[in-house]
C-alpha positions in Angstrom: 0.1 0.4 -0.2 2.4 2.9 0.8 4.1 1.9 -2.7 1.4 2.0 -4.4 1.4 5.7 -2.8 4.6 6.8 -4.0 3.5 6.1 -7.3 0.4 7.7 -6.7 2.9 11.1 -5.6 5.0 10.9 -8.7 1.8 10.1 -10.9 -0.2 13.5 -9.6 3.0 15.1 -10.5 3.1 18.4 -7.6 6.1 19.4 -7.0 5.3 20.5 -3.9 4.8 16.7 -2.6 8.5 16.7 -3.8 9.6 17.2 0.7 7.1 14.7 1.5 8.0 11.8 -0.7 12.2 12.5 0.2 11.1 12.1 3.9 8.5 9.4 3.6 11.7 7.5 1.7 13.8 8.2 4.5 12.4 7.1 7.1 10.6 3.8 5.8 12.0 0.7 7.0 10.6 -1.0 3.4 14.0 -0.6 0.9 11.2 -1.8 -1.6 8.8 1.3 -0.4 12.0 3.6 0.5 12.7 3.4 -3.4 9.3 4.1 -4.3 8.9 7.2 -2.2 12.6 8.5 -3.6 11.7 7.9 -7.1 8.8 9.6 -6.3 10.3 12.3 -4.9 13.2 12.5 -8.0 10.7 12.6 -10.7 8.7 15.7 -8.2 11.9 17.5 -8.7 13.7 17.0 -5.5 17.3 17.0 -5.8 
């Protein structure tokens, strides 16, 4: 479910969500979910 949320953030395409995606990537214990949030953060323009 968290992975689906990460994909939805990226698909939504709102750059304002990038900091949230990056924060979630840094804090998720599941490496697959963390990577999905990191990918979303990058897609949304996070460094």
